LUMVOFI-70709 format. One record per atom (N, C-alpha, C): residue number from 1; residue in three letters; atom name; x, y, z. Coordinates in steps of 0.02 Angstrom, whole numbers, padded with zeros to 5 digits. Example, Ala and Ser with C-alpha at 12.3 -4.5 7.8 and 13.67 -1.06 7.14 Angstrom:
// LUMVOFI-70709
PT, nr, rest, atom, east, north, up
PT, 1, ALA, N, 00660, -00284, 00390
PT, 1, ALA, CA, 00615, -00225, 00390
PT, 1, ALA, C, 00660, -00165, 00390
PT, 2, SER, N, 00642, -00112, 00354
PT, 2, SER, CA, 00684, -00053, 00357
PT, 2, SER, C, 00645, 00002, 00394
END
This chain:
// LUMVOFI-70709
PT, nr, rest, atom, east, north, up
PT, 1, UNK, N, 02967, 03826, 04287
PT, 1, UNK, CA, 02904, 03861, 04286
PT, 1, UNK, C, 02848, 03816, 04261
PT, 2, UNK, N, 02862, 03776, 04208
PT, 2, UNK, CA, 02809, 03736, 04179
PT, 2, UNK, C, 02779, 03685, 04227
PT, 3, UNK, N, 02819, 03658, 04272
PT, 3, UNK, CA, 02793, 03609, 04319
PT, 3, UNK, C, 02781, 03636, 04388
PT, 4, UNK, N, 02794, 03700, 04399
PT, 4, UNK, CA, 02786, 03729, 04465
PT, 4, UNK, C, 02712, 03738, 04482
PT, 5, UNK, N, 02691, 03716, 04541
PT, 5, UNK, CA, 02619, 03720, 04559
PT, 5, UNK, C, 02592, 03791, 04566
PT, 6, UNK, N, 02635, 03842, 04570
PT, 6, UNK, CA, 02610, 03911, 04575
PT, 6, UNK, C, 02584, 03936, 04508
PT, 7, UNK, N, 02601, 03901, 04454
PT, 7, UNK, CA, 02578, 03921, 04387
PT, 7, UNK, C, 02526, 03872, 04362
PT, 8, UNK, N, 02483, 03896, 04318
PT, 8, UNK, CA, 02431, 03853, 04290
PT, 8, UNK, C, 02427, 03863, 04214
PT, 9, UNK, N, 02408, 03811, 04179
PT, 9, UNK, CA, 02395, 03816, 04107
PT, 9, UNK, C, 02322, 03832, 04094
PT, 10, UNK, N, 02282, 03829, 04146
PT, 10, UNK, CA, 02210, 03840, 04140
PT, 10, UNK, C, 02195, 03914, 04153
PT, 11, UNK, N, 02169, 03950, 04103
PT, 11, UNK, CA, 02156, 04022, 04112
PT, 11, UNK, C, 02106, 04038, 04166
PT, 12, UNK, N, 02066, 03989, 04187
PT, 12, UNK, CA, 02017, 04003, 04240
PT, 12, UNK, C, 02046, 03995, 04310
PT, 13, UNK, N, 02109, 03974, 04315
PT, 13, UNK, CA, 02141, 03961, 04379
PT, 13, UNK, C, 02191, 04017, 04397
PT, 14, UNK, N, 02200, 04029, 04462
PT, 14, UNK, CA, 02252, 04076, 04483
PT, 14, UNK, C, 02320, 04050, 04460
PT, 15, UNK, N, 02364, 04094, 04442
PT, 15, UNK, CA, 02431, 04073, 04421
PT, 15, UNK, C, 02437, 04066, 04345
PT, 16, UNK, N, 02383, 04080, 04309
PT, 16, UNK, CA, 02387, 04077, 04236
PT, 16, UNK, C, 02422, 04140, 04211
PT, 17, UNK, N, 02478, 04134, 04175
PT, 17, UNK, CA, 02514, 04194, 04150
PT, 17, UNK, C, 02479, 04221, 04087
PT, 18, UNK, N, 02438, 04270, 04096
PT, 18, UNK, CA, 02399, 04298, 04041
PT, 18, UNK, C, 02442, 04348, 04003
PT, 19, UNK, N, 02483, 04321, 03957
PT, 19, UNK, CA, 02529, 04364, 03919
PT, 19, UNK, C, 02497, 04395, 03857
PT, 20, UNK, N, 02439, 04369, 03836
PT, 20, UNK, CA, 02403, 04396, 03779
PT, 20, UNK, C, 02330, 04407, 03797
PT, 21, UNK, N, 02316, 04458, 03837
PT, 21, UNK, CA, 02247, 04468, 03861
PT, 21, UNK, C, 02197, 04483, 03806
PT, 22, UNK, N, 02219, 04503, 03747
PT, 22, UNK, CA, 02173, 04520, 03692
PT, 22, UNK, C, 02150, 04458, 03653
PT, 23, UNK, N, 02181, 04401, 03665
PT, 23, UNK, CA, 02164, 04340, 03628
PT, 23, UNK, C, 02098, 04311, 03653
PT, 24, UNK, N, 02057, 04285, 03608
PT, 24, UNK, CA, 01995, 04253, 03630
PT, 24, UNK, C, 02011, 04190, 03671
PT, 25, UNK, N, 01968, 04173, 03718
PT, 25, UNK, CA, 01982, 04114, 03760
PT, 25, UNK, C, 01979, 04050, 03719
PT, 26, UNK, N, 02018, 04001, 03739
PT, 26, UNK, CA, 02016, 03935, 03708
PT, 26, UNK, C, 01954, 03898, 03733
PT, 27, UNK, N, 01930, 03851, 03694
PT, 27, UNK, CA, 01872, 03812, 03717
PT, 27, UNK, C, 01889, 03772, 03780
PT, 28, UNK, N, 01841, 03760, 03823
PT, 28, UNK, CA, 01855, 03721, 03884
PT, 28, UNK, C, 01883, 03652, 03866
PT, 29, UNK, N, 01932, 03631, 03904
PT, 29, UNK, CA, 01963, 03566, 03892
PT, 29, UNK, C, 02015, 03565, 03837
PT, 30, UNK, N, 02032, 03624, 03810
PT, 30, UNK, CA, 02084, 03629, 03758
PT, 30, UNK, C, 02149, 03601, 03787
PT, 31, UNK, N, 02181, 03556, 03752
PT, 31, UNK, CA, 02239, 03518, 03776
PT, 31, UNK, C, 02293, 03561, 03810
PT, 32, UNK, N, 02310, 03616, 03778
PT, 32, UNK, CA, 02364, 03658, 03805
PT, 32, UNK, C, 02343, 03698, 03867
PT, 33, UNK, N, 02279, 03701, 03880
PT, 33, UNK, CA, 02254, 03740, 03937
PT, 33, UNK, C, 02226, 03697, 03993
PT, 34, UNK, N, 02254, 03639, 04002
PT, 34, UNK, CA, 02232, 03594, 04055
PT, 34, UNK, C, 02293, 03575, 04097
PT, 35, UNK, N, 02285, 03575, 04162
PT, 35, UNK, CA, 02339, 03556, 04207
PT, 35, UNK, C, 02339, 03481, 04220
PT, 36, UNK, N, 02395, 03457, 04247
PT, 36, UNK, CA, 02401, 03387, 04268
PT, 36, UNK, C, 02350, 03376, 04325
PT, 37, UNK, N, 02324, 03319, 04332
PT, 37, UNK, CA, 02338, 03256, 04297
PT, 37, UNK, C, 02299, 03247, 04232
PT, 38, UNK, N, 02250, 03290, 04219
PT, 38, UNK, CA, 02210, 03283, 04158
PT, 38, UNK, C, 02255, 03292, 04096
PT, 39, UNK, N, 02299, 03341, 04098
PT, 39, UNK, CA, 02344, 03354, 04042
PT, 39, UNK, C, 02388, 03292, 04029
PT, 40, UNK, N, 02413, 03261, 04081
PT, 40, UNK, CA, 02455, 03202, 04074
PT, 40, UNK, C, 02418, 03146, 04039
PT, 41, UNK, N, 02357, 03134, 04059
PT, 41, UNK, CA, 02316, 03082, 04029
PT, 41, UNK, C, 02303, 03097, 03955
PT, 42, UNK, N, 02285, 03159, 03940
PT, 42, UNK, CA, 02273, 03179, 03871
PT, 42, UNK, C, 02336, 03172, 03829
PT, 43, UNK, N, 02393, 03194, 03856
PT, 43, UNK, CA, 02456, 03191, 03820
PT, 43, UNK, C, 02474, 03119, 03804
PT, 44, UNK, N, 02466, 03073, 03851
PT, 44, UNK, CA, 02481, 03003, 03839
PT, 44, UNK, C, 02438, 02974, 03783
PT, 45, UNK, N, 02374, 02993, 03783
PT, 45, UNK, CA, 02329, 02969, 03730
PT, 45, UNK, C, 02350, 02996, 03662
PT, 46, UNK, N, 02366, 03060, 03659
PT, 46, UNK, CA, 02386, 03091, 03596
PT, 46, UNK, C, 02454, 03066, 03572
PT, 47, UNK, N, 02500, 03056, 03617
PT, 47, UNK, CA, 02567, 03034, 03599
PT, 47, UNK, C, 02565, 02969, 03560
PT, 48, UNK, N, 02523, 02923, 03580
PT, 48, UNK, CA, 02517, 02859, 03544
PT, 48, UNK, C, 02496, 02870, 03472
PT, 49, UNK, N, 02451, 02918, 03461
PT, 49, UNK, CA, 02425, 02931, 03393
PT, 49, UNK, C, 02475, 02966, 03348
PT, 50, UNK, N, 02526, 02997, 03377
PT, 50, UNK, CA, 02575, 03035, 03337
PT, 50, UNK, C, 02644, 03003, 03336
PT, 51, UNK, N, 02647, 02938, 03352
PT, 51, UNK, CA, 02711, 02903, 03348
PT, 51, UNK, C, 02732, 02898, 03275
PT, 52, UNK, N, 02797, 02895, 03263
PT, 52, UNK, CA, 02824, 02894, 03195
PT, 52, UNK, C, 02792, 02838, 03154
PT, 53, UNK, N, 02785, 02779, 03184
PT, 53, UNK, CA, 02757, 02722, 03148
PT, 53, UNK, C, 02686, 02736, 03124
PT, 54, UNK, N, 02645, 02769, 03166
PT, 54, UNK, CA, 02575, 02784, 03146
PT, 54, UNK, C, 02573, 02838, 03092
PT, 55, UNK, N, 02615, 02889, 03100
PT, 55, UNK, CA, 02616, 02942, 03049
PT, 55, UNK, C, 02641, 02915, 02983
PT, 56, UNK, N, 02693, 02873, 02984
PT, 56, UNK, CA, 02718, 02842, 02922
PT, 56, UNK, C, 02664, 02800, 02888
PT, 57, UNK, N, 02623, 02767, 02927
PT, 57, UNK, CA, 02569, 02726, 02899
PT, 57, UNK, C, 02517, 02770, 02864
PT, 58, UNK, N, 02510, 02833, 02885
PT, 58, UNK, CA, 02463, 02878, 02854
PT, 58, UNK, C, 02490, 02912, 02790
PT, 59, UNK, N, 02555, 02905, 02779
PT, 59, UNK, CA, 02587, 02940, 02723
PT, 59, UNK, C, 02552, 02929, 02655
PT, 60, UNK, N, 02535, 02867, 02635
PT, 60, UNK, CA, 02501, 02858, 02571
PT, 60, UNK, C, 02433, 02894, 02568
PT, 61, UNK, N, 02396, 02892, 02623
PT, 61, UNK, CA, 02331, 02925, 02625
PT, 61, UNK, C, 02339, 03000, 02619
PT, 62, UNK, N, 02387, 03028, 02657
PT, 62, UNK, CA, 02399, 03100, 02656
PT, 62, UNK, C, 02422, 03122, 02586
PT, 63, UNK, N, 02467, 03082, 02556
PT, 63, UNK, CA, 02491, 03098, 02489
PT, 63, UNK, C, 02434, 03097, 02438
PT, 64, UNK, N, 02390, 03048, 02443
PT, 64, UNK, CA, 02333, 03044, 02398
PT, 64, UNK, C, 02285, 03102, 02405
PT, 65, UNK, N, 02268, 03119, 02468
PT, 65, UNK, CA, 02223, 03175, 02481
PT, 65, UNK, C, 02254, 03240, 02456
PT, 66, UNK, N, 02318, 03249, 02470
PT, 66, UNK, CA, 02352, 03311, 02448
PT, 66, UNK, C, 02352, 03316, 02372
PT, 67, UNK, N, 02368, 03262, 02338
PT, 67, UNK, CA, 02367, 03263, 02265
PT, 67, UNK, C, 02298, 03279, 02237
PT, 68, UNK, N, 02247, 03249, 02266
PT, 68, UNK, CA, 02178, 03262, 02244
PT, 68, UNK, C, 02159, 03335, 02254
PT, 69, UNK, N, 02176, 03362, 02313
PT, 69, UNK, CA, 02159, 03431, 02327
PT, 69, UNK, C, 02196, 03479, 02280
PT, 70, UNK, N, 02259, 03465, 02267
PT, 70, UNK, CA, 02297, 03507, 02220
PT, 70, UNK, C, 02268, 03503, 02150
PT, 71, UNK, N, 02249, 03443, 02128
PT, 71, UNK, CA, 02220, 03435, 02062
PT, 71, UNK, C, 02153, 03473, 02055
PT, 72, UNK, N, 02116, 03479, 02110
PT, 72, UNK, CA, 02051, 03513, 02108
PT, 72, UNK, C, 02056, 03589, 02112
PT, 73, UNK, N, 02116, 03615, 02127
PT, 73, UNK, CA, 02123, 03687, 02134
PT, 73, UNK, C, 02116, 03721, 02066
PT, 74, UNK, N, 02083, 03779, 02065
PT, 74, UNK, CA, 02077, 03816, 02002
PT, 74, UNK, C, 02145, 03833, 01973
PT, 75, UNK, N, 02151, 03828, 01908
PT, 75, UNK, CA, 02213, 03847, 01875
PT, 75, UNK, C, 02268, 03795, 01877
PT, 76, UNK, N, 02251, 03734, 01899
PT, 76, UNK, CA, 02302, 03682, 01904
PT, 76, UNK, C, 02328, 03664, 01834
PT, 77, UNK, N, 02393, 03666, 01826
PT, 77, UNK, CA, 02423, 03649, 01761
PT, 77, UNK, C, 02482, 03602, 01773
PT, 78, UNK, N, 02470, 03539, 01775
PT, 78, UNK, CA, 02525, 03491, 01782
PT, 78, UNK, C, 02555, 03489, 01851
PT, 79, UNK, N, 02619, 03476, 01853
PT, 79, UNK, CA, 02656, 03466, 01916
PT, 79, UNK, C, 02661, 03532, 01955
PT, 80, UNK, N, 02653, 03527, 02021
PT, 80, UNK, CA, 02657, 03585, 02065
PT, 80, UNK, C, 02730, 03597, 02084
PT, 81, UNK, N, 02753, 03658, 02077
PT, 81, UNK, CA, 02821, 03675, 02095
PT, 81, UNK, C, 02826, 03728, 02150
PT, 82, UNK, N, 02770, 03760, 02165
PT, 82, UNK, CA, 02771, 03810, 02219
PT, 82, UNK, C, 02707, 03801, 02259
PT, 83, UNK, N, 02707, 03829, 02318
PT, 83, UNK, CA, 02651, 03820, 02364
PT, 83, UNK, C, 02625, 03888, 02387
PT, 84, UNK, N, 02561, 03890, 02395
PT, 84, UNK, CA, 02531, 03947, 02430
PT, 84, UNK, C, 02479, 03917, 02477
PT, 85, UNK, N, 02478, 03943, 02537
PT, 85, UNK, CA, 02434, 03915, 02588
PT, 85, UNK, C, 02370, 03956, 02589
PT, 86, UNK, N, 02315, 03922, 02583
PT, 86, UNK, CA, 02249, 03955, 02588
PT, 86, UNK, C, 02201, 03907, 02621
PT, 87, UNK, N, 02147, 03933, 02651
PT, 87, UNK, CA, 02099, 03888, 02682
PT, 87, UNK, C, 02070, 03840, 02630
PT, 88, UNK, N, 02064, 03778, 02649
PT, 88, UNK, CA, 02034, 03728, 02605
PT, 88, UNK, C, 01999, 03676, 02647
PT, 89, UNK, N, 01978, 03623, 02616
PT, 89, UNK, CA, 01942, 03573, 02654
PT, 89, UNK, C, 01988, 03523, 02688
PT, 90, UNK, N, 02054, 03533, 02684
PT, 90, UNK, CA, 02102, 03487, 02715
PT, 90, UNK, C, 02085, 03472, 02788
PT, 91, UNK, N, 02072, 03522, 02830
PT, 91, UNK, CA, 02059, 03506, 02900
PT, 91, UNK, C, 01997, 03463, 02911
PT, 92, UNK, N, 01952, 03461, 02862
PT, 92, UNK, CA, 01891, 03422, 02870
PT, 92, UNK, C, 01896, 03353, 02838
PT, 93, UNK, N, 01952, 03337, 02809
PT, 93, UNK, CA, 01960, 03273, 02775
PT, 93, UNK, C, 01986, 03221, 02824
PT, 94, UNK, N, 01946, 03169, 02841
PT, 94, UNK, CA, 01970, 03119, 02888
PT, 94, UNK, C, 02025, 03076, 02858
PT, 95, UNK, N, 02074, 03059, 02898
PT, 95, UNK, CA, 02130, 03018, 02875
PT, 95, UNK, C, 02120, 02944, 02890
PT, 96, UNK, N, 02073, 02929, 02934
PT, 96, UNK, CA, 02062, 02860, 02953
PT, 96, UNK, C, 01987, 02848, 02958
PT, 97, UNK, N, 01969, 02788, 02974
PT, 97, UNK, CA, 01898, 02770, 02980
PT, 97, UNK, C, 01868, 02789, 03047
PT, 98, UNK, N, 01906, 02823, 03089
PT, 98, UNK, CA, 01881, 02842, 03155
PT, 98, UNK, C, 01824, 02891, 03151
PT, 99, UNK, N, 01789, 02900, 03205
PT, 99, UNK, CA, 01733, 02946, 03206
PT, 99, UNK, C, 01758, 03017, 03212
PT, 100, UNK, N, 01725, 03063, 03179
PT, 100, UNK, CA, 01743, 03134, 03181
PT, 100, UNK, C, 01691, 03170, 03223
PT, 101, UNK, N, 01714, 03220, 03259
PT, 101, UNK, CA, 01667, 03260, 03299
PT, 101, UNK, C, 01658, 03327, 03269
END
């Protein structure tokens, strides 16, 4: 089904399986909602950035940012032993010197 030409990942195209009609639409060009060959090109570009070697190289930066964010949280008392997920500035913190959009 995923590679069959009768189906599409693009909600604006015939053959898109609209299984969650109540969901807001994704922004145009959203990676998961683009068909080949554009999807293939995007996937190849992204795959290079998420190779194990590149992610491992980011480990010290991610560890440092995480530690700083945890230290800045209200009520921080020493070493963290449990986690709670809440919105924070993590998604806006750049991991490299690349340009952010």
